[in-house]
C-alpha positions as CSV (number, residue, x, y, z in Angstrom):
1,M,143.0,24.5,71.3
2,A,141.0,25.3,68.1
3,L,137.4,25.9,67.4
4,L,135.7,25.7,63.9
5,F,133.1,28.3,63.1
6,K,130.7,27.7,60.3
7,S,127.6,29.8,59.4
8,E,126.3,31.3,56.2
9,I,124.3,34.0,58.0
10,D,126.4,35.0,61.0
11,R,129.3,37.4,60.9
12,A,132.4,35.2,61.4
13,D,134.6,38.2,62.1
14,L,132.4,39.4,65.0
15,W,132.3,35.9,66.5
16,A,136.0,35.5,66.2
17,E,136.6,38.8,67.9
18,A,134.1,38.0,70.7
19,L,135.5,34.5,71.3
20,G,139.0,35.8,71.3
21,G,138.1,38.4,73.9
22,C,136.7,35.7,76.2
23,A,139.4,33.1,75.6
24,P,142.6,34.4,74.1
25,D,144.1,30.9,73.9
26,L,141.2,29.7,71.7
27,E,142.1,29.7,68.0
28,V,139.1,30.3,65.9
29,R,139.2,28.8,62.4
30,I,136.5,29.9,59.9
31,W,135.2,27.2,57.6
32,P,136.3,26.1,55.0
33,E,139.8,27.2,56.2
34,A,140.0,24.6,58.9
35,G,143.7,23.9,58.8
36,E,144.8,20.6,60.3
37,L,141.6,18.7,61.0
38,S,143.0,16.8,64.0
39,E,143.5,20.1,65.8
40,I,139.8,21.0,65.8
41,E,138.4,20.3,69.3
42,Y,135.2,22.4,69.2
43,A,132.7,23.4,66.6
44,L,130.3,26.3,66.6
45,V,128.0,25.9,63.7
46,W,124.7,26.7,62.0
47,K,123.5,24.3,59.3
48,P,126.8,22.5,58.5
49,P,126.9,20.4,55.4
50,Q,125.9,16.7,55.8
51,G,128.8,14.8,57.2
52,L,131.1,17.8,57.8
53,L,131.5,17.3,61.5
54,K,132.6,13.7,61.3
55,S,135.7,14.8,59.5
56,Y,137.2,16.2,62.7
57,P,138.6,13.2,64.6
58,N,139.2,14.9,67.9
59,L,136.0,16.9,68.2
60,K,134.9,17.2,71.8
61,L,131.9,19.5,71.8
62,I,129.4,20.7,69.1
63,F,127.8,24.1,69.7
64,S,124.6,25.2,67.9
65,L,124.6,28.8,66.9
66,G,120.9,28.9,67.5
67,A,118.5,27.7,70.1
68,G,117.4,24.7,68.0
69,V,119.5,21.7,67.1
70,D,117.3,20.2,64.4
71,H,119.9,21.4,61.8
72,L,122.3,19.0,63.6
73,T,120.1,16.1,64.4
74,S,119.2,15.9,60.7
75,D,122.8,14.9,59.9
76,S,122.8,11.1,59.8
77,E,126.6,11.2,60.1
78,L,126.8,13.3,63.2
79,P,129.7,12.0,65.3
80,E,128.5,9.6,68.0
81,G,129.3,10.4,71.6
82,V,130.1,14.1,71.1
83,P,127.8,16.3,73.2
84,V,125.6,18.8,71.3
85,L,125.0,22.0,73.1
86,R,122.0,24.3,72.6
87,M,122.6,28.0,72.5
88,V,121.2,29.6,75.6
89,E,122.3,33.2,76.1
90,P,120.6,36.4,77.4
91,G,120.6,38.2,74.0
92,L,118.9,35.4,72.2
93,T,116.2,35.1,74.9
94,A,115.6,38.8,75.1
95,G,115.3,39.1,71.3
96,M,112.7,36.4,71.1
97,T,110.7,37.8,74.0
98,E,110.7,41.2,72.3
99,Y,109.5,39.8,69.0
100,V,106.8,37.7,70.7
101,V,105.5,40.5,72.8
102,M,105.5,42.9,69.8
103,S,103.6,40.4,67.7
104,V,101.0,39.5,70.4
105,L,100.3,43.2,71.0
106,M,100.0,43.8,67.2
107,H,97.3,41.2,66.9
108,H,95.7,42.1,70.2
109,R,95.3,45.7,69.1
110,R,94.2,44.6,65.6
111,M,97.0,46.3,63.7
112,V,96.5,44.1,60.6
113,D,93.0,45.3,60.4
114,Y,94.1,48.9,60.8
115,A,96.7,48.4,58.1
116,G,94.0,47.2,55.7
117,M,91.7,50.1,56.7
118,Q,94.6,52.6,56.0
119,R,95.0,51.2,52.5
120,D,91.2,51.6,51.9
121,R,91.1,55.0,53.6
122,V,88.7,53.8,56.2
123,W,88.6,55.8,59.5
124,E,87.0,53.6,62.2
125,V,87.8,52.6,65.8
126,L,87.7,48.8,66.2
127,P,86.7,47.3,69.6
128,T,89.6,45.8,71.5
129,P,89.3,43.9,74.9
130,L,91.6,44.5,77.8
131,A,94.7,42.3,78.0
132,A,93.2,40.5,80.9
133,D,90.4,39.4,78.7
134,R,92.6,38.2,75.9
135,K,93.7,34.5,76.1
136,V,97.2,33.9,74.7
137,G,98.6,30.4,74.3
138,V,102.4,29.6,74.1
139,M,103.3,26.3,72.6
140,G,106.7,25.3,74.0
141,L,107.9,26.3,77.4
142,G,111.6,25.9,77.1
143,V,114.0,28.8,77.9
144,L,112.6,31.0,75.1
145,G,108.9,30.1,75.5
146,A,108.9,30.4,79.3
147,D,110.5,33.8,79.2
148,A,108.0,35.1,76.5
149,A,105.1,33.6,78.4
150,A,106.2,35.3,81.6
151,A,106.6,38.6,79.9
152,L,103.1,38.4,78.4
153,A,101.6,37.5,81.8
154,G,103.4,40.5,83.2
155,L,101.5,42.7,80.7
156,G,98.3,41.3,82.1
157,F,97.4,38.8,79.4
158,D,95.6,35.6,80.3
159,V,98.4,33.3,79.3
160,A,98.5,29.5,79.1
161,G,101.4,27.3,78.0
162,W,101.6,23.8,76.4
163,S,104.5,21.5,76.5
164,R,105.3,17.9,76.0
165,S,106.0,17.3,79.7
166,P,104.8,19.2,82.7
167,K,106.3,22.7,83.1
168,S,105.6,25.5,85.6
169,V,105.9,29.2,84.8
170,P,104.6,31.7,87.4
171,G,101.4,33.4,86.2
172,V,100.9,30.9,83.3
173,A,98.3,28.2,83.2
174,A,100.0,24.9,82.4
175,F,98.9,22.3,79.9
176,H,101.0,19.3,78.7
177,G,100.8,16.2,76.7
178,A,98.7,15.1,73.8
179,D,95.5,14.8,75.9
180,Q,95.7,18.5,76.9
181,L,96.5,19.9,73.5
182,E,92.9,20.3,72.4
183,P,91.7,22.3,75.5
184,F,94.8,24.4,75.3
185,L,94.1,25.3,71.6
186,A,90.4,25.9,72.3
187,R,91.2,28.8,74.6
188,S,94.1,30.3,72.6
189,E,92.8,33.5,70.9
190,I,96.4,34.4,70.0
191,L,98.6,31.3,69.6
192,V,102.4,31.6,69.8
193,C,104.4,28.5,68.6
194,L,107.9,28.2,70.0
195,L,108.2,24.4,69.9
196,P,111.4,22.6,68.8
197,L,111.2,20.7,65.6
198,T,111.1,17.0,66.3
199,A,109.6,13.9,64.7
200,E,106.5,14.5,67.0
201,T,106.1,18.2,66.4
202,G,106.6,18.4,62.6
203,G,103.3,19.6,61.0
204,I,101.6,20.1,64.4
205,L,100.0,23.3,63.1
206,N,97.7,21.8,60.5
207,A,94.1,22.0,59.3
208,R,92.9,19.9,62.3
209,T,94.7,21.9,65.0
210,L,94.0,25.3,63.4
211,A,90.3,24.4,63.4
212,L,90.5,23.8,67.2
213,L,91.4,27.5,67.8
214,P,88.6,30.0,68.6
215,R,87.2,31.4,65.4
216,G,89.2,34.5,64.5
217,A,92.3,33.5,66.4
218,A,95.7,34.9,65.4
219,L,98.8,32.7,64.8
220,I,102.5,33.6,65.5
221,N,105.1,31.0,64.4
222,V,108.6,31.7,65.6
223,G,109.7,28.0,66.1
224,R,110.5,26.3,62.8
225,G,108.8,26.5,59.5
226,E,108.2,22.8,59.4
227,L,105.9,23.0,62.4
228,L,103.3,24.6,60.1
229,V,101.6,22.9,57.2
230,E,101.6,26.0,55.1
231,E,99.0,24.9,52.6
232,D,96.6,24.4,55.5
233,L,97.0,27.9,56.8
234,L,95.8,29.7,53.7
235,P,92.3,28.2,53.7
236,A,92.0,28.9,57.4
237,L,92.9,32.6,56.7
238,D,90.6,32.9,53.8
239,A,87.7,31.4,55.8
240,G,88.3,33.6,58.8
241,Q,89.1,30.7,61.1
242,V,92.5,32.4,61.6
243,T,92.2,36.1,61.3
244,A,95.9,36.9,60.8
245,A,99.3,35.3,61.1
246,T,102.8,36.5,61.8
247,L,105.4,34.1,60.3
248,D,109.1,34.4,60.9
249,V,110.1,30.9,59.9
250,F,109.3,28.8,56.8
251,A,109.7,25.3,55.4
252,S,111.9,26.9,52.6
253,E,113.8,30.1,53.4
254,P,113.2,32.4,51.8
255,P,109.8,31.4,50.4
256,A,109.6,31.2,46.7
257,P,108.8,34.5,45.0
258,E,105.4,33.2,43.9
259,H,104.5,32.0,47.4
260,P,101.2,33.5,48.5
261,F,102.5,34.5,51.9
262,W,104.4,37.4,50.3
263,T,101.2,39.2,49.3
264,H,98.5,37.8,51.5
265,P,96.9,40.8,53.3
266,R,96.5,38.8,56.6
267,V,100.1,37.6,56.8
268,V,102.9,39.5,58.4
269,L,106.2,38.0,57.1
270,T,109.7,38.5,58.5
271,P,113.0,36.9,57.4
272,H,113.8,34.6,60.3
273,C,114.9,37.5,62.4
274,A,112.8,37.1,65.6
275,S,115.9,36.3,67.6
276,I,119.5,36.2,66.6
277,T,122.4,35.1,68.8
278,V,124.4,38.0,70.0
279,P,128.2,37.4,69.5
280,D,129.4,39.0,72.8
281,S,127.0,37.1,75.1
282,G,126.9,34.0,72.9
283,A,130.7,33.8,73.0
284,R,130.6,33.9,76.8
285,A,128.2,31.0,76.9
286,V,130.4,28.9,74.5
287,V,133.6,29.6,76.5
288,E,131.9,28.8,79.8
289,N,131.0,25.4,78.5
290,I,134.5,24.8,77.1
291,R,135.9,25.8,80.6
292,R,133.5,23.3,82.2
293,F,134.5,20.6,79.8
294,E,138.2,21.1,80.4
295,A,137.6,21.2,84.1
296,G,135.5,18.0,84.1
297,E,132.4,19.9,85.3
298,A,128.8,19.3,84.2
299,L,128.0,21.0,80.9
300,L,125.1,23.4,80.5
301,H,122.3,23.1,78.0
302,V,123.2,19.7,76.6
303,A,120.7,18.6,73.9
304,D,118.9,15.3,74.3
305,L,119.4,13.9,70.7
306,G,116.9,11.1,71.4
307,R,114.2,13.7,71.9
308,G,115.5,16.1,69.3
309,Y,116.1,19.2,71.5
């Protein structure tokens, strides 16, 4: 029983150790050293080259190293009939919730303004509402979005969530579908985007939708870079329609050295680090699904490739 591991950003040695600790009989092969291709039954990957996975004739399961599967659905040669499994594990969820809560609090307490005031040596206290009077919107109420929304509600924020289909999160006002997107955006003073990237969601943050936010709203994008039309955000920032943005994901990573996001005073930029899969807990999630598959039990967190997530 062999598993192929492929990632340019994750520590293969840590994953091999974690997987071996959970399943001593599972042989981990680190790409490109795959050995005999017919022996590979499982693949744990992040952004594999186009057509790579079709070269393993006995592949049974494909695991994404991240929560999203758009890096796999974009492969036109993805093996048909092989289940694709999303990464859902406690460390990944906790990391995202920490980042979202940190970013919302930063914008709520106007830390971007204070940073500019520090540079200008201005000593002034800025008015800040209570959390209960601050409306936060979370786009995407999957595992990550629902956990972040619940945590924000627990801090007392007035939280609403928007999703493609109806979802319910305790303490969070629910909006769904295209018809309810506009009223959701109209009440979102701090907007968090945690949508998956699909044909329907690509470019959803654009000049039109940013204009629907309350003037002076803040944006946090931790979903995928392609959800945001980057050239539409800059005029919104410069006009004050969007007061500040925290961006962890970009259409091209890293952004080109000359990209204005690097130096814009109202942009907080981080290197796609909001949430990273933890090898120990991630390995347990992978091995559990392998156990389920071998036992003929229902798999957990199977992606719907038709919907793109």
